[in-house]
C-alpha positions as CSV (number, residue, x, y, z in Angstrom):
1,X,132.4,153.5,84.2
2,X,129.4,150.9,83.7
3,X,128.6,152.4,80.0
4,X,129.6,148.6,78.6
5,X,128.0,147.1,80.9
6,X,124.6,148.7,79.6
7,X,124.6,147.5,76.4
8,X,122.5,145.4,76.9
9,X,119.6,145.0,73.6
10,X,115.5,145.1,73.7
11,X,115.5,141.8,73.3
12,X,117.1,141.2,77.6
13,X,113.3,141.1,78.9
14,X,112.7,137.8,77.3
15,X,115.9,136.6,78.3
16,X,115.2,137.4,82.2
17,X,112.3,136.0,81.9
18,X,113.6,132.9,80.4
19,X,116.5,132.7,83.1
20,X,113.6,133.6,85.9
21,X,111.0,130.2,84.7
22,X,114.3,128.0,84.6
23,X,115.7,128.9,87.6
24,X,112.8,128.0,90.0
25,X,113.3,124.6,89.2
26,X,116.4,124.7,90.7
27,X,117.6,125.6,94.2
28,X,119.5,129.0,94.6
29,X,122.9,129.8,96.9
30,X,122.2,130.8,99.7
31,X,123.6,134.5,100.3
32,X,126.3,135.2,102.5
33,X,125.5,135.9,106.0
34,X,126.6,135.3,109.7
35,X,125.4,133.0,112.8
36,X,123.5,130.6,110.9
37,X,121.3,129.1,113.2
38,X,122.1,125.4,112.1
39,X,125.7,126.3,112.9
40,X,126.5,125.6,116.7
41,X,129.5,127.1,117.3
42,X,128.3,130.0,116.7
43,X,124.8,130.2,118.6
44,X,127.6,131.0,122.0
45,X,128.5,134.4,120.1
46,X,127.0,137.0,122.2
47,X,127.4,139.5,118.6
48,X,124.9,136.5,117.0
49,X,122.2,137.5,120.4
50,X,119.6,139.3,117.8
51,X,118.1,139.6,121.4
52,X,121.6,142.2,122.6
53,X,121.4,146.0,120.8
54,X,123.5,146.3,117.9
55,X,125.6,148.4,119.7
56,X,126.8,145.4,122.1
57,X,126.8,142.8,119.7
58,X,129.5,145.0,117.2
59,X,131.4,145.8,120.4
60,X,131.7,142.2,121.1
61,X,132.3,141.1,117.9
62,X,135.8,143.5,117.1
63,X,136.6,142.6,120.8
64,X,137.5,139.2,119.3
65,X,139.6,139.9,116.2
66,X,143.4,140.1,116.6
67,X,145.0,143.0,115.0
68,X,145.5,141.3,111.2
69,X,141.8,140.4,110.8
70,X,140.7,144.0,111.8
71,X,143.1,145.4,109.4
72,X,141.5,143.0,106.7
73,X,138.4,144.9,107.3
74,X,139.5,148.2,106.7
75,X,139.0,148.1,103.1
76,X,136.5,148.1,100.6
77,X,137.0,143.8,99.6
78,X,136.7,142.3,103.5
79,X,138.0,139.3,104.2
80,X,136.1,136.5,105.5
81,X,136.6,135.5,108.6
82,X,136.2,131.6,108.8
83,X,137.1,131.1,112.5
84,X,133.3,133.6,113.6
85,X,131.5,132.6,110.7
86,X,132.2,135.3,109.1
87,X,131.9,135.9,105.0
88,X,133.9,138.1,102.6
89,X,132.2,141.3,101.9
90,X,132.3,143.8,98.9
91,X,131.8,147.3,100.5
92,X,131.4,149.1,96.9
93,X,128.3,148.7,95.3
94,X,126.5,151.1,92.6
95,X,123.2,152.0,92.0
96,X,123.1,156.1,91.4
97,X,119.9,155.1,89.1
98,X,118.9,151.1,89.4
99,X,120.9,148.1,90.8
100,X,124.6,149.1,88.6
101,X,128.0,148.0,89.0
102,X,131.2,149.7,87.5
103,X,133.1,148.2,84.7
104,X,136.6,146.4,84.9
105,X,136.1,145.7,88.9
106,X,134.3,143.8,91.4
107,X,131.6,145.1,92.7
108,X,128.7,143.8,95.3
109,X,126.4,143.0,92.1
110,X,128.2,141.5,88.7
111,X,125.0,140.1,87.5
112,X,126.6,137.3,85.6
113,X,124.1,134.7,87.5
114,X,120.6,134.3,86.5
115,X,119.4,138.2,87.1
116,X,121.0,139.6,84.0
117,X,119.5,143.3,84.5
118,X,117.7,145.4,86.7
119,X,115.4,148.6,85.9
120,X,117.0,151.1,84.6
121,X,115.8,154.5,85.3
122,X,116.5,158.1,83.7
123,X,119.9,159.8,84.4
124,X,119.7,162.1,87.9
125,X,119.7,165.0,86.2
126,X,116.5,164.0,84.5
127,X,114.6,162.2,87.2
128,X,115.2,166.1,89.0
129,X,113.2,167.8,86.3
130,X,110.1,166.0,87.5
131,X,109.9,168.2,91.2
132,X,108.3,164.9,92.4
133,X,110.3,164.0,96.3
134,X,108.1,160.9,96.0
135,X,108.6,159.9,92.8
136,X,112.2,160.2,94.2
137,X,111.4,158.3,97.1
138,X,109.4,155.6,94.9
139,X,113.0,155.0,92.6
140,X,114.8,155.5,95.6
141,X,112.4,152.1,97.5
142,X,112.9,150.2,94.1
143,X,116.3,150.3,94.2
144,X,116.9,149.3,97.6
145,X,114.0,146.0,96.8
146,X,115.9,145.0,93.7
147,X,119.2,145.1,95.3
148,X,117.5,143.2,97.8
149,X,116.3,140.9,95.7
150,X,119.4,139.9,94.1
151,X,120.9,139.3,97.4
152,X,118.5,136.9,98.6
153,X,118.8,135.0,95.9
154,X,122.5,134.9,96.0
155,X,123.9,136.9,93.6
156,X,125.0,139.3,95.2
157,X,128.1,139.9,98.1
158,X,127.1,143.7,99.2
159,X,124.4,146.0,100.2
160,X,126.2,149.2,100.7
161,X,125.0,151.3,97.7
162,X,126.9,154.2,97.1
163,X,124.4,156.2,95.7
164,X,123.3,159.1,95.7
165,X,125.6,161.8,94.6
166,X,124.5,165.3,96.0
167,X,127.2,167.7,94.4
168,X,126.2,170.3,93.3
169,X,125.6,170.8,89.3
170,X,128.2,174.2,90.1
171,X,129.6,174.6,86.6
172,X,128.0,173.1,83.2
173,X,131.0,171.5,81.7
174,X,131.0,169.1,84.5
175,X,130.9,165.5,83.5
176,X,129.2,164.6,86.3
177,X,126.5,166.8,86.8
178,X,124.2,164.2,85.1
179,X,124.6,162.3,87.9
180,X,123.4,165.3,90.0
181,X,120.3,166.5,90.6
182,X,120.8,169.7,90.1
183,X,122.0,173.2,90.4
184,X,119.7,174.4,93.5
185,X,121.3,173.2,97.0
186,X,117.4,173.2,99.1
187,X,116.4,170.8,96.1
188,X,119.4,168.5,96.2
189,X,118.3,168.0,99.4
190,X,115.1,167.5,99.2
191,X,116.0,164.8,96.4
192,X,118.9,163.5,99.3
193,X,116.2,163.2,101.5
194,X,113.2,161.0,99.5
195,X,116.4,158.8,97.8
196,X,117.6,158.0,100.7
197,X,114.7,156.9,102.5
198,X,113.2,154.9,99.7
199,X,116.5,152.9,99.3
200,X,117.0,152.5,103.5
201,X,113.5,150.8,103.7
202,X,112.3,153.7,105.8
203,X,108.9,155.8,105.1
204,X,108.4,159.1,103.3
205,X,107.9,160.9,106.1
206,X,111.0,159.1,107.7
207,X,111.6,158.0,111.0
208,X,109.7,154.1,110.4
209,X,113.0,151.9,110.5
210,X,112.3,150.0,112.6
211,X,115.1,149.0,115.0
212,X,117.4,150.5,112.8
213,X,116.5,147.7,110.2
214,X,117.6,148.7,107.0
215,X,116.7,147.5,103.5
216,X,119.5,148.3,101.8
217,X,122.2,151.3,103.0
218,X,122.6,154.5,101.2
219,X,125.8,156.4,101.1
220,X,125.8,160.1,99.7
221,X,128.3,161.1,98.4
222,X,131.0,163.0,97.4
223,X,131.7,165.2,101.0
224,X,132.3,168.0,99.6
225,X,132.8,170.7,97.6
226,X,133.8,168.1,94.8
227,X,132.3,169.0,90.9
228,X,135.9,169.0,88.7
229,X,137.2,165.8,87.0
230,X,139.9,167.5,84.2
231,X,140.3,171.5,83.3
232,X,143.5,172.9,82.2
233,X,145.8,171.2,83.9
234,X,143.7,170.3,87.2
235,X,142.3,167.3,88.3
236,X,140.2,165.8,90.8
237,X,142.8,163.6,92.2
238,X,144.8,166.4,93.1
239,X,142.5,169.8,92.9
240,X,142.5,172.4,96.2
241,X,138.6,173.5,95.9
242,X,139.4,177.5,97.5
243,X,135.8,177.1,99.0
244,X,134.6,180.4,101.1
245,X,132.6,179.8,104.6
246,X,129.6,181.4,103.2
247,X,129.5,179.5,100.0
248,X,130.3,176.7,102.2
249,X,127.3,176.8,104.7
250,X,124.8,178.0,101.3
251,X,126.0,175.8,98.7
252,X,128.0,173.2,99.4
253,X,127.3,171.2,102.4
254,X,123.4,171.7,103.0
255,X,122.3,168.8,101.0
256,X,124.9,166.6,103.3
257,X,124.0,168.3,105.8
258,X,119.8,166.7,104.9
259,X,121.0,163.7,103.7
260,X,122.6,162.9,107.3
261,X,119.6,165.0,109.8
262,X,116.5,163.8,107.3
263,X,117.6,161.5,105.5
264,X,119.3,159.4,107.9
265,X,122.1,157.4,105.1
266,X,123.5,155.2,106.8
267,X,126.9,155.9,104.6
268,X,128.8,159.0,103.7
269,X,131.7,158.9,100.9
270,X,134.6,161.6,101.0
271,X,135.5,163.4,97.9
272,X,139.1,163.1,96.2
273,X,139.7,166.7,96.2
274,X,140.9,168.9,99.3
275,X,139.4,171.3,100.1
276,X,141.1,174.7,101.6
277,X,144.4,172.7,101.5
278,X,142.9,169.5,103.4
279,X,142.3,166.5,101.7
280,X,138.4,165.5,102.3
281,X,139.2,161.8,103.9
282,X,141.9,163.5,106.3
283,X,139.6,166.4,107.4
284,X,138.5,166.2,110.9
285,X,136.7,169.3,111.1
286,X,135.0,167.6,108.2
287,X,134.0,164.0,108.8
288,X,134.1,163.8,112.8
289,X,133.0,167.5,114.2
290,X,130.8,168.4,111.6
291,X,128.8,164.5,110.3
292,X,129.0,162.9,113.4
293,X,129.3,165.7,116.8
294,X,127.0,168.7,114.6
295,X,124.8,166.6,112.6
296,X,124.5,163.0,114.3
297,X,125.6,160.8,111.2
298,X,125.7,157.5,112.1
299,X,127.0,155.1,109.7
300,X,130.2,154.1,107.9
301,X,132.4,156.7,106.0
302,X,134.2,155.9,103.2
303,X,137.0,157.2,100.8
304,X,136.6,157.8,97.3
305,X,138.1,154.5,95.6
306,X,142.0,154.9,96.3
307,X,142.3,158.3,97.6
308,X,144.0,157.1,100.7
309,X,147.0,156.6,98.6
310,X,146.6,159.8,97.3
311,X,147.0,161.7,100.5
312,X,150.6,161.0,100.7
313,X,151.6,160.0,96.7
314,X,149.9,163.0,95.0
315,X,148.7,165.6,97.2
316,X,151.9,165.6,99.2
317,X,149.8,166.3,102.5
318,X,151.2,163.6,105.1
319,X,154.9,162.6,105.1
320,X,154.4,158.9,104.8
321,X,152.4,156.2,104.3
322,X,151.6,155.5,107.3
323,X,150.9,159.2,108.1
324,X,148.6,158.9,105.3
325,X,146.7,156.0,107.2
326,X,146.3,157.6,110.4
327,X,145.8,161.4,108.9
328,X,142.1,159.4,107.8
329,X,141.7,156.8,110.5
330,X,142.0,159.8,113.1
331,X,139.8,162.4,110.8
332,X,136.9,159.8,111.0
333,X,137.3,157.8,108.0
334,X,136.1,154.1,108.7
335,X,137.3,151.9,105.1
336,X,139.4,152.5,102.4
337,X,138.1,151.8,99.0
338,X,141.2,150.0,97.7
339,X,144.0,148.2,98.9
340,X,145.9,150.9,100.7
341,X,145.3,150.3,104.9
342,X,145.7,147.0,103.9
343,X,149.3,147.4,103.1
344,X,150.1,150.3,105.7
345,X,148.2,149.7,108.7
346,X,150.1,147.1,110.5
347,X,153.6,149.5,110.0
348,X,151.7,152.4,111.4
349,X,150.4,150.5,114.3
350,X,153.7,149.3,114.7
351,X,155.4,152.7,114.6
352,X,153.3,154.2,116.8
353,X,151.4,156.7,114.9
354,X,148.1,154.5,115.2
355,X,146.4,153.2,118.2
356,X,144.4,150.1,117.9
357,X,141.8,152.0,120.0
358,X,141.5,154.0,116.3
359,X,141.1,151.2,114.2
360,X,138.6,149.4,116.4
361,X,136.3,152.7,116.5
362,X,136.0,152.0,112.5
363,X,135.3,148.6,112.7
364,X,132.3,149.4,115.2
365,X,131.0,151.3,112.7
366,X,131.5,148.9,109.8
367,X,130.3,146.1,111.5
368,X,126.6,148.2,113.0
369,X,126.0,148.9,109.3
370,X,125.8,145.2,108.5
371,X,123.9,144.5,111.0
372,X,121.9,147.2,110.5
373,X,121.3,145.1,107.1
374,X,120.5,142.2,108.9
375,X,123.8,140.0,107.7
376,X,124.5,138.7,111.3
377,X,120.9,137.5,111.9
378,X,121.1,134.4,110.3
379,X,119.1,132.9,107.3
380,X,118.0,136.2,105.3
381,X,115.1,134.3,103.9
382,X,113.8,134.3,107.5
383,X,114.0,137.8,108.1
384,X,112.4,141.3,107.4
385,X,113.1,141.7,103.3
386,X,113.5,138.1,102.8
387,X,110.4,137.8,100.6
388,X,112.1,139.5,98.1
389,X,113.2,137.3,95.0
390,X,113.8,137.5,91.0
391,X,110.1,138.6,90.7
392,X,111.0,141.4,92.4
393,X,113.4,142.4,89.6
394,X,112.6,144.3,86.8
395,X,108.9,144.1,87.0
396,X,106.2,145.3,85.4
397,X,105.7,147.5,88.1
398,X,108.9,148.9,88.7
399,X,109.4,149.2,84.2
400,X,106.2,151.1,84.5
401,X,107.5,153.5,87.1
402,X,111.1,153.9,85.0
403,X,108.7,155.6,82.1
404,X,106.4,157.4,84.4
405,X,109.7,158.8,85.3
406,X,110.8,159.5,81.8
407,X,107.9,161.0,80.8
408,X,107.5,163.8,83.8
409,X,111.3,164.5,83.6
410,X,111.2,165.6,79.6
411,X,111.2,169.2,79.1
412,X,109.3,171.2,76.3
413,X,111.9,174.4,75.6
414,X,110.1,175.5,72.4
415,X,106.6,175.1,70.4
416,X,106.2,177.5,68.3
417,X,102.6,177.5,66.8
418,X,101.6,174.2,69.0
419,X,103.5,172.5,66.6
420,X,103.5,169.6,69.2
421,X,101.8,167.0,69.6
422,X,102.0,165.6,66.5
423,X,98.2,164.2,64.6
424,X,98.3,160.7,65.4
425,X,96.6,160.9,62.2
426,X,97.0,163.5,60.1
427,X,100.9,162.7,59.9
428,X,101.2,159.9,57.6
429,X,105.2,160.1,57.2
430,X,108.1,160.6,59.3
431,X,111.8,161.0,59.4
432,X,114.1,160.4,61.9
433,X,117.0,161.4,62.2
434,X,120.1,161.6,64.0
435,X,122.7,159.8,66.1
436,X,121.4,159.8,69.3
437,X,118.1,158.4,67.8
438,X,118.9,154.7,67.9
439,X,121.8,154.3,70.2
440,X,120.5,151.9,73.6
441,X,123.8,153.0,75.2
442,X,123.0,156.5,75.0
443,X,119.9,156.3,76.8
444,X,121.1,154.6,80.1
445,X,124.2,157.2,80.5
446,X,127.0,156.7,83.4
447,X,127.3,154.7,86.1
448,X,123.9,152.3,84.7
449,X,123.3,148.8,85.2
450,X,122.3,146.2,82.5
451,X,118.4,147.3,81.7
452,X,116.1,145.0,82.0
453,X,114.9,146.6,78.1
454,X,115.4,149.5,76.1
455,X,113.1,151.2,73.8
456,X,115.2,153.9,71.5
457,X,113.3,156.8,70.3
458,X,113.4,155.8,66.9
459,X,111.8,152.6,68.5
460,X,109.3,154.8,69.8
461,X,108.4,156.6,67.3
462,X,107.6,153.8,64.9
463,X,105.0,152.9,67.3
464,X,103.2,155.9,66.4
465,X,103.8,156.0,62.6
466,X,104.4,153.2,60.1
467,X,106.1,155.0,57.6
468,X,108.9,155.8,59.1
469,X,112.1,156.3,57.7
470,X,115.7,157.0,59.1
471,X,119.2,157.8,58.9
472,X,121.7,158.4,61.6
473,X,123.1,162.0,59.4
474,X,126.4,161.9,60.6
475,X,129.1,159.1,61.0
476,X,128.9,159.4,65.1
477,X,127.4,161.6,68.0
478,X,131.1,163.9,67.3
479,X,129.7,164.4,63.8
480,X,132.5,165.0,61.5
481,X,131.3,164.2,58.7
482,X,127.5,163.9,57.5
483,X,125.2,162.5,55.2
484,X,123.9,165.6,54.1
485,X,122.2,164.5,50.1
486,X,120.7,161.8,51.6
487,X,119.7,163.4,54.8
488,X,118.2,166.2,52.2
489,X,116.6,163.9,50.4
490,X,114.8,162.5,53.5
491,X,114.1,165.3,55.0
492,X,111.7,166.4,52.0
493,X,110.1,163.5,51.2
494,X,108.7,162.9,55.3
495,X,105.3,164.9,56.7
496,X,107.7,165.9,59.8
497,X,111.1,165.4,60.5
498,X,112.2,164.6,64.0
499,X,115.9,164.8,64.9
500,X,117.9,163.7,68.2
501,X,120.4,165.2,68.2
502,X,123.0,165.9,71.6
503,X,126.2,164.6,73.4
504,X,127.0,161.1,75.2
505,X,129.6,159.7,77.6
506,X,132.3,160.7,74.9
507,X,131.7,163.8,75.8
508,X,130.6,164.0,79.6
509,X,131.4,161.6,82.3
510,X,133.8,160.8,85.0
511,X,137.4,161.7,84.6
512,X,135.8,163.7,81.8
513,X,134.5,167.1,81.6
514,X,133.6,169.4,78.4
515,X,135.2,171.7,76.1
516,X,132.5,173.6,75.4
517,X,128.9,174.1,75.0
518,X,127.9,173.2,72.0
519,X,126.7,170.5,70.0
520,X,129.9,168.1,68.8
521,X,131.4,168.8,65.5
522,X,128.7,169.1,62.4
523,X,125.9,168.2,64.3
524,X,124.6,172.5,64.2
525,X,125.2,172.4,60.3
526,X,122.7,168.8,60.0
527,X,120.3,170.7,61.8
528,X,120.3,173.8,59.9
529,X,120.3,172.0,56.7
530,X,117.5,169.7,57.6
531,X,115.2,172.3,59.3
532,X,115.7,174.5,55.7
533,X,114.9,171.2,53.7
534,X,112.3,169.8,55.7
535,X,108.2,170.8,54.2
536,X,107.0,171.6,58.0
537,X,109.0,173.3,61.4
538,X,111.3,170.1,62.5
539,X,111.2,168.9,65.9
540,X,114.8,168.3,67.9
541,X,115.0,166.4,70.5
542,X,118.1,167.2,72.4
543,X,119.7,163.8,74.8
544,X,122.8,165.3,77.3
545,X,123.4,166.3,80.6
546,X,124.7,169.5,81.0
547,X,123.2,172.5,79.4
548,X,124.1,172.9,75.2
549,X,123.5,176.4,74.1
550,X,121.0,175.9,71.1
551,X,120.5,180.0,70.8
552,X,120.3,178.8,66.7
553,X,117.7,176.2,67.0
554,X,115.3,178.7,69.6
555,X,115.8,181.9,67.1
556,X,115.0,179.9,64.3
557,X,111.3,179.7,62.9
558,X,111.9,176.2,61.3
559,X,112.6,174.5,63.8
560,X,109.3,174.5,65.8
561,X,109.7,172.3,68.4
562,X,113.1,171.6,71.1
563,X,112.5,168.8,74.0
564,X,115.7,168.0,76.3
565,X,115.6,164.3,77.5
566,X,118.3,164.0,79.3
567,X,119.3,160.4,79.8
568,X,116.0,158.9,79.6
569,X,116.9,155.8,81.0
570,X,115.5,152.5,79.3
571,X,112.1,153.5,78.5
572,X,113.4,157.2,77.0
573,X,112.3,156.6,73.6
574,X,109.2,155.4,74.4
575,X,108.1,158.6,76.6
576,X,110.0,160.8,74.0
577,X,107.5,159.2,71.5
578,X,104.3,159.6,73.5
579,X,105.1,163.3,74.0
580,X,105.7,164.2,70.6
581,X,101.9,162.8,69.7
582,X,100.4,163.7,72.6
583,X,99.5,160.3,74.6
584,X,101.2,162.5,77.2
585,X,101.6,165.9,78.5
586,X,105.3,167.2,79.3
587,X,106.0,169.2,82.8
588,X,109.5,168.9,83.3
589,X,111.5,171.8,84.3
590,X,115.3,172.5,84.0
591,X,117.1,171.8,87.7
592,X,120.4,173.8,85.8
593,X,120.5,176.9,83.8
594,X,121.5,176.2,80.2
595,X,124.2,178.8,79.8
596,X,126.1,180.4,76.9
597,X,128.8,178.7,75.2
598,X,131.0,181.6,76.5
599,X,130.3,181.0,79.9
600,X,133.9,178.7,79.3
601,X,135.5,181.7,79.5
602,X,135.0,181.3,83.2
603,X,137.9,178.8,85.5
604,X,135.9,175.8,86.0
605,X,138.4,175.7,89.0
606,X,136.5,179.4,90.1
607,X,134.7,177.8,93.6
608,X,133.3,181.3,93.8
609,X,129.1,181.4,93.4
610,X,129.0,185.0,93.8
611,X,129.9,187.1,91.4
612,X,132.2,189.8,91.6
613,X,131.4,192.7,89.4
614,X,134.9,194.6,90.1
615,X,136.5,191.6,87.7
616,X,133.8,190.7,85.3
617,X,133.0,187.3,87.5
618,X,129.5,186.9,86.8
619,X,128.7,184.3,89.3
620,X,127.0,180.4,89.2
621,X,123.4,179.4,88.9
622,X,120.5,180.7,89.1
623,X,121.1,181.9,92.8
624,X,123.9,184.1,92.1
625,X,124.7,184.3,87.7
626,X,124.5,187.8,86.6
627,X,125.0,187.1,82.7
628,X,123.0,185.7,79.7
629,X,120.5,182.5,79.8
630,X,119.8,180.0,77.1
631,X,117.2,178.6,79.2
632,X,117.0,179.8,83.2
633,X,116.8,177.0,85.9
634,X,112.7,175.9,86.3
635,X,112.0,176.9,83.0
636,X,109.8,174.3,81.1
637,X,106.5,174.3,79.1
638,X,103.6,172.4,78.3
639,X,100.8,171.7,76.0
640,X,98.2,173.4,78.6
641,X,98.8,177.0,79.8
642,X,99.1,177.1,83.7
643,X,97.8,180.0,85.9
644,X,98.7,180.8,89.6
645,X,96.6,182.6,92.4
646,X,98.0,183.5,95.9
647,X,95.0,182.9,97.5
648,X,95.3,183.0,101.5
649,X,98.3,182.8,103.5
650,X,98.0,182.6,107.4
651,X,101.1,184.8,108.0
652,X,102.6,187.7,106.2
653,X,104.7,189.7,108.5
654,X,107.5,187.5,110.7
655,X,108.6,189.3,114.2
656,X,112.0,188.3,115.3
657,X,112.5,191.4,117.1
658,X,112.9,189.3,120.4
659,X,115.6,187.5,119.6
660,X,117.8,190.2,118.1
661,X,119.1,192.0,121.3
662,X,122.4,192.0,121.5
663,X,122.5,188.9,119.0
664,X,123.0,191.3,114.9
665,X,125.3,190.2,113.1
666,X,126.8,191.2,109.8
667,X,124.6,194.0,109.0
668,X,122.6,195.8,110.8
669,X,119.4,194.3,110.0
670,X,120.9,190.6,110.3
671,X,120.2,188.9,112.9
672,X,121.5,185.0,113.5
673,X,118.9,182.0,113.4
674,X,120.7,179.8,115.9
675,X,119.9,183.1,118.3
676,X,116.5,183.5,117.0
677,X,115.5,180.0,119.0
678,X,114.2,177.0,118.4
679,X,110.5,178.1,119.8
680,X,110.7,181.3,117.7
681,X,111.5,179.8,114.6
682,X,108.5,177.0,115.3
683,X,105.9,179.8,115.6
684,X,107.4,181.6,112.5
685,X,106.6,178.3,110.5
686,X,103.5,179.5,108.2
687,X,101.5,178.3,105.1
688,X,100.5,179.8,102.0
689,X,98.0,178.4,99.5
690,X,98.1,178.6,95.6
691,X,95.5,177.9,93.5
692,X,96.8,176.4,90.0
693,X,94.5,176.3,87.0
694,X,95.1,173.9,84.0
695,X,93.5,176.1,81.5
696,X,94.3,173.9,78.3
697,X,92.4,171.0,76.5
698,X,94.7,168.0,78.2
699,X,95.3,166.7,81.4
700,X,98.9,167.1,82.6
701,X,100.8,166.8,85.9
702,X,102.2,170.3,86.8
703,X,105.7,170.9,88.9
704,X,104.7,174.8,90.7
705,X,107.8,176.1,91.9
706,X,108.2,178.5,95.1
707,X,110.3,181.1,94.8
708,X,111.5,183.4,97.3
709,X,112.5,186.8,95.4
710,X,115.3,189.0,97.7
711,X,117.6,191.9,97.2
712,X,120.2,190.0,95.5
713,X,118.4,187.3,93.7
714,X,115.8,184.5,94.1
715,X,115.5,181.3,95.6
716,X,113.4,178.2,95.8
717,X,112.2,177.7,99.4
718,X,108.8,174.7,97.5
719,X,108.5,172.7,95.1
720,X,104.8,170.5,94.7
721,X,103.6,168.5,91.5
722,X,99.9,168.8,90.6
723,X,97.9,166.9,88.5
724,X,95.0,168.3,87.0
725,X,92.6,167.9,84.5
726,X,91.7,169.8,81.3
727,X,90.8,173.4,82.9
728,X,90.7,171.8,86.2
729,X,91.8,173.7,89.2
730,X,93.3,173.0,92.4
731,X,95.3,174.7,95.5
732,X,98.6,173.5,96.4
733,X,99.7,174.3,99.8
734,X,103.3,175.4,101.3
735,X,104.5,174.8,104.7
736,X,107.1,177.8,104.8
737,X,109.9,177.0,107.4
738,X,111.3,181.2,107.5
739,X,114.2,179.5,109.5
740,X,115.6,177.4,107.0
741,X,114.1,178.6,103.9
742,X,114.6,182.8,104.2
743,X,118.3,182.4,105.8
744,X,121.5,183.4,103.7
745,X,125.0,182.6,104.7
746,X,127.4,185.6,105.6
747,X,131.2,185.8,105.3
748,X,132.2,184.2,107.9
749,X,129.6,181.5,107.3
750,X,126.7,182.2,109.7
751,X,123.0,181.7,109.0
752,X,121.6,185.0,109.2
753,X,117.6,186.6,108.3
754,X,117.4,190.2,107.3
755,X,114.9,192.7,108.0
756,X,112.8,194.3,105.0
757,X,110.2,193.0,102.7
758,X,110.6,190.5,100.5
759,X,108.6,188.1,98.1
760,X,107.2,184.7,97.3
761,X,106.6,184.3,93.9
762,X,104.6,181.8,91.6
763,X,105.0,182.1,87.7
764,X,104.3,185.8,87.4
765,X,102.4,186.1,90.8
766,X,104.0,187.5,93.9
767,X,103.3,187.6,97.4
768,X,104.6,190.4,99.9
769,X,106.6,188.8,103.3
770,X,107.9,191.4,106.0
771,X,110.3,190.7,108.2
772,X,111.0,192.6,111.4
773,X,114.6,191.6,113.0
């Protein structure tokens, strides 16, 4: 959506600094807020009394509104209420990997004032490849701080950020998979918690939000089982996802559960699609029973944009406009992105389908969040976070973090004969070829705001080698024609060739799923011709969100090295160049399985995770998929070799036998986690220490992934990053919670632990764990 807004030239930073310099001499407009202490008419309102609990203040405010005023607050464009000193509020703001905006519609941030850009981090799928929770937290913290700074400068009309996207990247064709942390529920849960805590101003460990005060509000989306845009006549607006209780319990729901319970997100967005015949935004069991009652969610629930109108008009679930309003409000939704509730709620009340108390419930949640943001506490400059200003947007510290994330996320997929890193002194000439080599738009992916500045791969590489020549090779990323003669001549003339290929938002994005898993048009032909002509094996750099079947390059000796760089953000070109020339040791690891091109024979609408051998269905993601892989989840090379050794464990035998008497479920060897009880689950926790050694002569940052291997396959149960100098060794401690990390869902959705021998696995090392139930 925000791609057009991201077309910012690399001189933007100069422009921003100029704006900052000029504007320091001018008084900035105040941001919109309520309860101005200089306004005597608002002093008497209890909702303006900061000494009262927010709950009482919100109830007081709601009680003062007329029915029409109440209805005006049920949409993302919440009307001003001048008689109470309440300004207009825009609920819709974007911040997927930097403060952003959706193109063509009003958002909380417009970048049309004196602040014209914000730090643009790598697209989430590449950020996930760092496997670094602390980095994820820092990114969230920067985004929340920049959002608050722009608001403080009077250039924002909303502070509710509709991010992160924590749906599971279930199918490699999904156009929005790039927005997610990948295919693993455990990892996605960790991302959700870290990112949300960062945005909202909590500590990394959580639990430090003073009086519930928010730096900015995070919103976990899209709830739930949403991972299809448009495939074979099915679209996201009407798709009815058939999901088993088993898959719901151990794949689709865990990230949202963690986002609410541990991240304490103040927002949740319900998705367009239906699940098992019920629209997500009209599902009482999902929104109220599960999110609010079971998980303890305290915040607002927003519909995806225009989702409420679909319930009657497209999905034929509700019988009338008024019934659709009643269905969503009674289900627990609070605010409609769109205008539907403004248009039809009063009629629903008049017809007795909606009670005013249903509206009051929603408004209480909405005003509570706005109060937690400090928007009803008077002038924000005198409040917590009031010191954040334009100096905190696109700061050197924030931009350096964007570079660090890109460096740490890029994955080295192949490095035959240690072709990389190239020698800075011995490489005299370089050819850079490819349609993605010098396009700053491709770097930022989708849902991007205007970046502070951009460095393309070509610009990054030119900093190292003065004699660098460039040709796009193709007429576009679609590559319907190639400049064969020019490219072959260029390839023959250079010491080394770097090809920057892949896809872009014309091939994968919101409302556009991919039709295949191969390079577009004649890109493969171009790569093969260049590889054949070049003096030395070539370097292939791929920019893409979802996986591409590059088996042809994997097995070709003339293609020496392959780097996957996702959509690496504003500093992506510099990060790529630093890796190519050895100023950074790559350590990223794939957060998704790279499937062969024939995987597209599997219907995208089949939501089953587990394989079905009887029908030939191979299953999905590394946890269940039983087919061939191009690259597996967690794969990634380095310029160093790392070795592992389990050196200690405080416990190797888990005994849940006492809890299993009369409580066995499913197989005879299974016991329900809920029957084990909190006390026994707490006692079962144990530590595993892994020695990690960098056997190379370059320092590096390395993600250590801990898996549990069992009869059905393996699953990720822990990950940590470790920085090691050349030939350095360090110990990494994993704290393991068997009740959470060793459990699996059975057919009815119950989480169970089974008896028998399982193994903890790091690299080629295994550690046996015996479980007795």
